[in-house]
N, C-alpha and C positions, 0 to 999 in steps of 0.2 A: 294515375293509370295503373292497373294491376296486370298481372302476367297474361291472363287470358285476353284482356282487351288489346294489350300490345301486339299479341300474335295475330289476333284478327285484323287489327289495323294494318299491320305489315302486309298480310295476305290481300287485304282489300286494295292496297296500293302497290300490288305486285310489280308493275312496270312504271310507277309514278315517282319520279325523282324530283318533282316540283313540291315546293312547300317545305315544312319543317317536321322534324321528329324530336320529340323530348328524350332526355336521357333515360327515363324508365322505358319509353317505347323502344328505343334502340337496344339497351342492354338486356331487357326481358326477351326481346327477340333473338339476340345473340346467345343468351342462355338457352332458349328453346333450340336453336340450331346446335349447340354443343350436345344437348340432351339427345336430340334425334339422331345426330351422327354417332354419338357414343352408344346408344341402343342398338342402332343399325350395325355397327361394327362388332358389338358384343354378342347380339342375338344371331347374326348370320355369319356363317363361314364363306358365304358367297360375296366376293367384293363387288359384284354388280349392284346388289342392294344398297350397299354403301355409297357407290358412285351415284346412283340414281337419287338417293337422299341428299347428297351434297350438291348436285346439279339442280335438284328441284328447289332447294333453299338458297342457292347462290345469287340469283337475281333479286328476290326481295331483301335479302341481307345487304346487298350492294346499294339497292335504291334507299333502303333505311339508313345507310351510312351516308349517302349523299344528302338525304334530308337532314341528318344530324349535323352534317357539316354546315348546311344552311342555317340551322338554328344557332350555331356559334359564328354566324356571319362570315362563313368561309365558302369558297368554291367546293363543289363536290370533287374536283380534280385533286384536292389534297389526299383523297384515298390512294392515290398513285405513288405517294412518296415512299412507301415500303417497297414498291416494285423498282423504283429508281435505285434505292439503296441496295436492293438485292442485285441489280445490274452491276453496280460498282463493286459490290463484295465479290462477285463471281469473275470480273474481268481481270486481265492479267496486269501485273504491276508496270510501272514506267520502267524502261531499260536505263541502267546507269544511275548515277546519284540523282537525287532530287532534293527539294528544300527541306526534307525531314530527315533523311539519313542516306547513307550509301545503300545500294541494292544488295540483296542477299549473294549475289554472284560476286560482287566487289568484296564483301565481307569474307567469302570463302577463299578468295585469292590473296589475303593478307598473310604475311609469313608469320609463323608461330612466335609468340613473345619469347624474348631471351632472358635467361636467368643470370643476370650479371650481378 
């Protein structure tokens, strides 16, 4: 599959998350997405154009990702793993010590080391 065929395929399956997508289909469309968003951000000082480009390509990129997961015999829900990780990265740490170390608050409460 070449670049043009991949882009046409992803647009023809705009809302279709069923079936499979080959590696070239997904990655060529991802490259297309990067190129369009890059050109839109470079050529336009208006962020509205960039936002429209991103929104117009979000659904076909997502459905291509779902089909790509299907090709690797995985559920399309695997695409949500980065969002779960982002949630954990942004959430507040557990108060007090845990199984990995003491908390930053506990470390700040330690007395300074003595020079004996």
